[in-house]
DSSP file (Angstrom, degrees, kcal/mol; ACC not computed):
  #  RESIDUE AA STRUCTURE BP1 BP2  ACC     N-H-->O    O-->H-N    N-H-->O    O-->H-N    TCO  KAPPA ALPHA  PHI   PSI    X-CA   Y-CA   Z-CA
    1    1 A R              0   0    0      0, 0.0     2,-0.4     0, 0.0    62,-0.1   0.000 360.0 360.0 360.0 134.5    0.0    0.0    0.0
    2    2 A V        -     0   0    0     60,-0.2    59,-2.4    64,-0.2     2,-0.4  -0.971 360.0-175.2-124.2 140.3    1.3    3.5   -0.9
    3    3 A A  E     -AB  60  98A   0     95,-2.4    95,-2.7    -2,-0.4     2,-0.4  -0.992  12.6-162.4-136.8 144.5   -0.2    6.8    0.3
    4    4 A V  E     -AB  59  97A   0     55,-2.5    55,-2.3    -2,-0.4    93,-0.2  -0.996   5.0-161.8-123.9 129.7    0.6   10.4   -0.5
    5    5 A S  E     -     0   0A   0     90,-1.2    52,-0.9    91,-0.9     2,-0.3   0.620  62.1 -23.5 -91.4 -11.9   -0.7   13.1    1.9
    6    6 A G  E     -AB  56  95A   0     89,-0.8    89,-1.2    50,-0.3     2,-0.3  -0.996  48.3-126.8 179.5 177.4   -0.5   16.1   -0.3
    7    7 A L  E     -AB  55  94A   0     48,-2.1    48,-2.8    -2,-0.3     2,-0.5  -0.998   9.0-155.3-145.9 138.5    0.9   18.1   -3.2
    8    8 A Y  E     -AB  54  93A   0     85,-2.7    85,-2.1    -2,-0.3     2,-0.4  -0.970  15.6-179.5-112.2 131.4    2.4   21.5   -3.7
    9    9 A I  E     +AB  53  92A   0     44,-2.5    44,-2.9    -2,-0.5     2,-0.3  -0.973  13.1 148.7-125.2 148.3    2.2   23.2   -7.1
   10   10 A G  E     +AB  52  91A   0     81,-1.6    81,-2.7    -2,-0.4     2,-0.3  -0.967   4.2 138.0-163.0 175.3    3.7   26.6   -7.9
   11   11 A G  E     -A   51   0A   0     40,-2.0    40,-2.5    -2,-0.3     2,-0.4  -0.952  50.4 -67.9 171.7-154.0    5.2   28.8  -10.5
   12   12 A K  E     -A   50   0A   0     -2,-0.3    76,-2.4    77,-0.3     2,-0.4  -0.995  39.2-174.1-131.6 137.8    5.1   32.3  -11.9
   13   13 A A  E     -AC  49  87A   0     36,-2.3    36,-1.9    -2,-0.4     2,-0.4  -0.988   8.6-172.4-133.1 143.3    2.2   34.0  -13.7
   14   14 A K  E     -AC  48  86A   0     72,-3.1    72,-2.6    -2,-0.4    34,-0.3  -0.969   8.0-179.9-135.5 119.7    1.9   37.3  -15.4
   15   15 A V        -     0   0    0     32,-3.3    31,-1.0    -2,-0.4    70,-0.2  -0.974  30.6-115.1-121.3 129.6   -1.5   38.5  -16.7
   16   16 A P        -     0   0    0      0, 0.0     2,-2.2     0, 0.0    30,-0.8  -0.201  31.2-107.7 -59.7 154.4   -2.0   41.9  -18.4
   17   17 A N  S    S+     0   0    0     28,-0.3     2,-0.4    29,-0.2    27,-0.0  -0.494  77.9 127.4 -82.5  70.1   -4.1   44.4  -16.7
   18   18 A D    >   -     0   0    0     -2,-2.2     3,-2.2     1,-0.1    28,-0.1  -0.995  66.0-131.0-131.3 130.6   -6.9   43.9  -19.2
   19   19 A A  T 3  S+     0   0    0     -2,-0.4    -1,-0.1     1,-0.3    -2,-0.0   0.725 108.1  50.6 -57.6 -22.6  -10.5   43.2  -18.2
   20   20 A H  T 3  S+     0   0    0      2,-0.0    -1,-0.3    -3,-0.0     2,-0.3   0.460  92.7  96.8 -94.9  -1.6  -10.6   40.3  -20.7
   21   21 A A    <   +     0   0    0     -3,-2.2     2,-0.3    -5,-0.2    58,-0.2  -0.639  40.9 146.3 -93.8 144.9   -7.4   38.6  -19.5
   22   22 A Y  E     -D   78   0B   0     56,-2.4    56,-2.5    -2,-0.3     2,-0.3  -0.970  26.1-151.1-161.7 164.1   -7.1   35.7  -17.1
   23   23 A G  E     -DE  77  43B   0     20,-1.9    20,-3.5    -2,-0.3     2,-0.3  -0.956   9.4-167.3-135.1 157.1   -4.9   32.7  -16.4
   24   24 A E  E     -DE  76  42B   0     52,-2.6    52,-3.0    -2,-0.3     2,-0.4  -0.989   6.6-165.9-148.0 136.7   -5.7   29.4  -14.7
   25   25 A A  E     -DE  75  41B   0     16,-2.6    16,-2.6    -2,-0.3     2,-0.3  -0.966  14.2-179.3-119.8 140.7   -3.6   26.5  -13.4
   26   26 A R  E     +DE  74  40B   0     48,-2.5    48,-2.4    -2,-0.4     2,-0.3  -0.999   5.9 173.9-142.1 140.2   -5.1   23.1  -12.6
   27   27 A A  E     -DE  73  39B   0     12,-2.4    12,-3.6    -2,-0.3     2,-0.4  -0.993   9.2-171.2-147.4 142.6   -3.8   19.8  -11.2
   28   28 A E  E     -DE  72  38B   0     44,-2.2    44,-2.7    -2,-0.3     2,-0.4  -0.997   9.6-161.4-128.7 136.1   -5.2   16.5  -10.1
   29   29 A Y  E     +D   71   0B   0      8,-1.3     2,-0.3    -2,-0.4    42,-0.2  -0.967  26.4 135.0-122.8 139.5   -3.2   13.8   -8.4
   30   30 A F  E     -D   70   0B   0     40,-2.4    40,-3.5    -2,-0.4     2,-0.3  -0.984  52.1 -98.2-166.8 163.4   -4.3   10.2   -8.1
   31   31 A F  E >   -D   69   0B   0     -2,-0.3     3,-1.8    38,-0.2    38,-0.2  -0.778  62.2 -83.3 -91.7 145.5   -3.3    6.6   -8.4
   32   32 A A  T 3  S+     0   0    0     36,-3.0    36,-0.1    -2,-0.3    -1,-0.1  -0.153 117.1  25.8 -50.4 136.4   -4.3    4.9  -11.7
   33   33 A G  T 3  S+     0   0    0      1,-0.3     2,-0.3    -3,-0.1    -1,-0.3   0.444 112.7  76.5  89.2   0.7   -7.9    3.8  -11.7
   34   34 A S  S <  S-     0   0    0     -3,-1.8     2,-0.3    27,-0.0    -1,-0.3  -0.855  75.1-115.4-134.9 170.9   -9.1    6.3   -9.1
   35   35 A L        -     0   0    0     -2,-0.3    -4,-0.2    -3,-0.1    -5,-0.0  -0.770  30.9-170.2-103.5 154.2  -10.0    9.9   -8.8
   36   36 A G        -     0   0    0     -2,-0.3    -6,-0.2    -6,-0.1    23,-0.1  -0.781  33.8 -65.3-134.0 179.7   -8.1   12.4   -6.7
   37   37 A P        -     0   0    0      0, 0.0    -8,-1.3     0, 0.0     2,-0.5  -0.340  45.2-138.8 -67.0 149.5   -8.4   16.0   -5.4
   38   38 A V  E     -E   28   0B   0    -10,-0.2     2,-0.5   -12,-0.0   -10,-0.2  -0.938  10.2-159.2-112.7 130.8   -8.3   18.8   -7.9
   39   39 A M  E     -E   27   0B   0    -12,-3.6   -12,-2.4    -2,-0.5     2,-0.4  -0.931  13.7-179.6-107.6 131.1   -6.3   22.0   -7.3
   40   40 A E  E     -E   26   0B   0     -2,-0.5     2,-0.4   -14,-0.2   -14,-0.2  -0.991   9.3-176.5-131.7 141.5   -7.3   25.1   -9.2
   41   41 A R  E     -E   25   0B   0    -16,-2.6   -16,-2.6    -2,-0.4     2,-0.4  -0.988   9.3-158.7-137.2 126.5   -5.8   28.6   -9.2
   42   42 A T  E     -E   24   0B   0     -2,-0.4     2,-0.6   -18,-0.2   -18,-0.2  -0.872   6.4-150.5-106.4 138.3   -7.2   31.5  -11.2
   43   43 A F  E     -E   23   0B   0    -20,-3.5   -20,-1.9    -2,-0.4     3,-0.1  -0.942  14.5-149.9-112.1 119.6   -5.1   34.6  -12.0
   44   44 A E    >   -     0   0    0     -2,-0.6     3,-2.0   -22,-0.2   -29,-0.2  -0.321  38.4 -68.5 -83.6 165.4   -6.9   37.9  -12.4
   45   45 A P  T 3  S+     0   0    0      0, 0.0   -28,-0.3     0, 0.0    -1,-0.2  -0.271 122.3  24.2 -53.7 135.7   -6.0   40.8  -14.6
   46   46 A G  T 3  S+     0   0    0    -31,-1.0     2,-0.2   -30,-0.8   -29,-0.2   0.322  82.7 142.9  90.2  -7.3   -2.8   42.5  -13.3
   47   47 A F    <   +     0   0    0     -3,-2.0   -32,-3.3   -31,-0.2    -1,-0.3  -0.508  13.4 160.1 -68.2 130.0   -1.5   39.5  -11.5
   48   48 A D  E     +A   14   0A   0    -34,-0.3     2,-0.3    -2,-0.2   -34,-0.2  -0.655  32.9  89.3-152.2  87.2    2.4   39.4  -11.8
   49   49 A S  E    S-A   13   0A   0    -36,-1.9   -36,-2.3    -2,-0.2     2,-0.2  -0.987  75.5 -82.1-167.2 166.4    4.0   37.2   -9.2
   50   50 A D  E     -A   12   0A   0     -2,-0.3     2,-0.3   -38,-0.2   -38,-0.3  -0.513  51.0-172.4 -71.9 155.7    5.3   33.9   -8.0
   51   51 A W  E     -A   11   0A   0    -40,-2.5   -40,-2.0    -2,-0.2     2,-0.3  -0.971  14.0-177.3-148.7 161.7    2.5   31.7   -6.6
   52   52 A G  E     -A   10   0A   0     -2,-0.3     2,-0.4   -42,-0.2   -42,-0.3  -0.972   5.7-166.6-160.5 149.4    2.0   28.4   -4.8
   53   53 A S  E     -A    9   0A   0    -44,-2.9   -44,-2.5    -2,-0.3     2,-0.4  -0.997   7.0-156.2-139.0 142.0   -0.8   26.2   -3.5
   54   54 A T  E     -A    8   0A   0     -2,-0.4     2,-0.5   -46,-0.2   -46,-0.2  -0.975   2.5-166.1-120.5 131.8   -0.7   23.3   -1.2
   55   55 A E  E     -A    7   0A   0    -48,-2.8   -48,-2.1    -2,-0.4     2,-0.8  -0.976   3.2-165.1-114.9 119.8   -3.4   20.6   -1.1
   56   56 A E  E     +A    6   0A   0     -2,-0.5     2,-0.3   -50,-0.2   -50,-0.3  -0.850  37.9 127.5-107.8  97.4   -3.3   18.3    1.9
   57   57 A H  E     -     0   0A   0    -52,-0.9     2,-0.2    -2,-0.8   -53,-0.1  -0.942  55.0-121.6-153.0 123.5   -5.5   15.3    1.1
   58   58 A W  E     -     0   0A   0     -2,-0.3     2,-0.4   -55,-0.1   -53,-0.2  -0.461  24.2-175.3 -70.7 133.5   -4.5   11.7    1.4
   59   59 A V  E     -A    4   0A   0    -55,-2.3   -55,-2.5    -2,-0.2     2,-0.3  -0.995  13.8-177.9-122.8 137.9   -4.7    9.5   -1.7
   60   60 A R  E     -A    3   0A   0     -2,-0.4     2,-0.2   -57,-0.2   -57,-0.2  -0.937  25.1-127.4-136.0 152.3   -4.0    5.8   -1.2
   61   61 A T        -     0   0    0    -59,-2.4     2,-0.1    -2,-0.3     3,-0.1  -0.619  38.0-105.5 -87.2 158.9   -3.7    2.6   -3.2
   62   62 A E    >   -     0   0    0     -2,-0.2     3,-2.2     4,-0.2   -60,-0.2  -0.496  53.6 -79.3 -74.5 155.8   -5.6   -0.5   -2.1
   63   63 A C  T 3  S+     0   0    0      1,-0.3    -1,-0.1    -2,-0.1     3,-0.1  -0.366 119.5   9.3 -57.5 130.2   -3.6   -3.2   -0.4
   64   64 A G  T 3  S+     0   0    0      1,-0.3    -1,-0.3    -3,-0.1     2,-0.1   0.411 100.5 130.5  80.3  -2.2   -1.8   -5.2   -3.1
   65   65 A A    <   -     0   0    0     -3,-2.2    -1,-0.3     1,-0.1    -4,-0.1  -0.360  65.3 -91.0 -81.1 163.5   -2.7   -2.8   -5.9
   66   66 A G        -     0   0    0     -3,-0.1    -4,-0.2     1,-0.1   -64,-0.2  -0.198  28.2-132.9 -66.0 164.8   -0.2   -1.3   -8.4
   67   67 A T        +     0   0    0     -6,-0.1     2,-1.2   -66,-0.1    -1,-0.1  -0.215  45.5 148.4-118.9  43.0    1.5    2.0   -7.6
   68   68 A N        -     0   0    0    -36,-0.1   -36,-3.0     2,-0.0     2,-0.4  -0.663  28.4-169.2 -80.1  97.8    1.1    4.0  -10.8
   69   69 A F  E     -D   31   0B   0     -2,-1.2     2,-0.3   -38,-0.2   -38,-0.2  -0.746   5.7-172.2 -92.9 134.2    0.8    7.5   -9.4
   70   70 A R  E     -D   30   0B   0    -40,-3.5   -40,-2.4    -2,-0.4     2,-0.4  -0.930  21.2-161.5-130.2 150.1   -0.2   10.3  -11.8
   71   71 A V  E     -D   29   0B   0     -2,-0.3     2,-0.6   -42,-0.2   -42,-0.2  -0.993  10.4-164.6-125.8 123.1   -0.5   14.1  -11.9
   72   72 A S  E     +D   28   0B   0    -44,-2.7   -44,-2.2    -2,-0.4     2,-0.3  -0.940  20.8 171.4-107.2 120.2   -2.7   15.6  -14.6
   73   73 A S  E     -D   27   0B   0     -2,-0.6     2,-0.3   -46,-0.2   -46,-0.2  -0.914  15.0-178.6-133.0 156.5   -2.1   19.3  -15.0
   74   74 A S  E     -D   26   0B   0    -48,-2.4   -48,-2.5    -2,-0.3     2,-0.4  -0.992  13.3-155.2-149.9 152.9   -3.1   22.1  -17.3
   75   75 A V  E     -D   25   0B   0     -2,-0.3     2,-0.4   -50,-0.2   -50,-0.2  -0.999  17.1-173.0-128.2 132.7   -2.3   25.8  -17.7
   76   76 A Q  E     -D   24   0B   0    -52,-3.0   -52,-2.6    -2,-0.4     2,-0.3  -0.963   4.3-178.5-129.2 142.6   -4.8   28.0  -19.6
   77   77 A A  E     +D   23   0B   0     -2,-0.4     2,-0.3   -54,-0.2   -54,-0.2  -0.999   2.7 179.2-141.5 143.7   -4.6   31.7  -20.6
   78   78 A R  E     +D   22   0B   0    -56,-2.5   -56,-2.4    -2,-0.3     2,-0.3  -0.998  11.1 154.0-143.2 143.0   -6.9   34.1  -22.3
   79   79 A T        -     0   0    0     -2,-0.3   -58,-0.1   -58,-0.2     2,-0.1  -0.974  46.6 -84.2-156.5 165.7   -6.6   37.7  -23.3
   80   80 A A    >   -     0   0    0     -2,-0.3     3,-1.6     1,-0.1   -59,-0.0  -0.439  65.0 -83.2 -70.1 152.3   -7.8   40.3  -25.8
   81   81 A Q  T 3  S+     0   0    0      1,-0.2    -1,-0.1    -2,-0.1     3,-0.1  -0.297 114.8  29.0 -58.4 136.6   -6.0   40.3  -29.1
   82   82 A G  T 3  S+     0   0    0      1,-0.3     2,-0.3    -3,-0.1    -1,-0.2   0.356 101.1  90.4  95.1  -5.9   -2.8   42.3  -29.0
   83   83 A T    <   -     0   0    0     -3,-1.6    -1,-0.3   -67,-0.0     2,-0.3  -0.831  68.6-127.4-116.8 162.5   -1.9   41.8  -25.4
   84   84 A G        -     0   0    0     -2,-0.3     2,-0.4    -3,-0.1    -4,-0.1  -0.835  13.1-164.0-115.6 148.0    0.2   39.0  -23.9
   85   85 A V        -     0   0    0     -2,-0.3     2,-0.5   -70,-0.2   -70,-0.2  -0.993   8.7-165.3-123.1 133.3   -0.3   36.5  -21.1
   86   86 A A  E     +C   14   0A   0    -72,-2.6   -72,-3.1    -2,-0.4     2,-0.5  -0.971  12.5 171.4-123.0 119.2    2.7   34.6  -19.7
   87   87 A L  E     -C   13   0A   0     -2,-0.5   -74,-0.2   -74,-0.2     2,-0.1  -0.978  22.1-152.1-121.9 115.6    2.2   31.6  -17.5
   88   88 A Q        -     0   0    0    -76,-2.4   -76,-0.2    -2,-0.5    -2,-0.0  -0.400  35.5 -66.3 -88.4 166.5    5.4   29.8  -16.8
   89   89 A T        -     0   0    0     -2,-0.1   -77,-0.3   -78,-0.1     2,-0.2  -0.102  50.1-127.3 -52.2 138.4    5.9   26.1  -16.1
   90   90 A M        -     0   0    0    -79,-0.1     2,-0.3    -3,-0.1   -79,-0.2  -0.581  17.0-147.0 -83.6 150.2    4.4   24.7  -12.9
   91   91 A S  E     -B   10   0A   0    -81,-2.7   -81,-1.6    -2,-0.2     2,-0.4  -0.890   8.9-150.8-114.8 153.3    6.5   22.8  -10.4
   92   92 A F  E     -B    9   0A   0     -2,-0.3     2,-0.4   -83,-0.2   -83,-0.2  -0.936  12.2-177.2-124.5 144.4    5.3   19.9   -8.2
   93   93 A E  E     -B    8   0A   0    -85,-2.1   -85,-2.7    -2,-0.4     2,-0.3  -0.974   9.9-158.5-141.4 126.4    6.4   18.7   -4.8
   94   94 A F  E     -B    7   0A   0     -2,-0.4     2,-0.3   -87,-0.2   -87,-0.2  -0.750  12.1-168.3-101.3 150.4    4.9   15.7   -3.0
   95   95 A F  E     +B    6   0A   0    -89,-1.2   -90,-1.2    -2,-0.3   -89,-0.8  -0.974  54.5  21.5-140.9 157.2    5.1   15.2    0.7
   96   96 A D  E     -     0   0A   0     -2,-0.3   -91,-0.9     1,-0.2     2,-0.5   0.958  65.6-179.4  54.1  60.8    4.5   12.5    3.3
   97   97 A V  E     -B    4   0A   0    -93,-0.2     2,-0.4    -3,-0.1   -93,-0.2  -0.806   5.7-169.3 -88.8 126.0    4.8    9.5    1.0
   98   98 A E  E      B    3   0A   0    -95,-2.7   -95,-2.4    -2,-0.5     0, 0.0  -0.921 360.0 360.0-119.2 143.0    4.2    6.3    3.0
   99   99 A C              0   0    0     -2,-0.4    -1,-0.1   -97,-0.2    -2,-0.0   0.330 360.0 360.0-119.8 360.0    4.7    2.7    1.9
């Protein structure tokens, strides 16, 4: 049996100060064949900073099950034509992994 108690995701986002602009980062962590918690972060117009989010929620395998652990992530950006949105790569950190 393997268990993970949480996930940290973070990165840097820059969104123009335009009413039509936004950014979004999303991540779900789970063992294959199951669902896990979803982390979402929305970046409003004018956001320009490093960011980070921590989700503390246990996900576990069943006894004797395989240990294929997955993170499904996406980054989305939208803006009016002619302005730029920059969302840089997210980083992930897992903590309290038990076997």
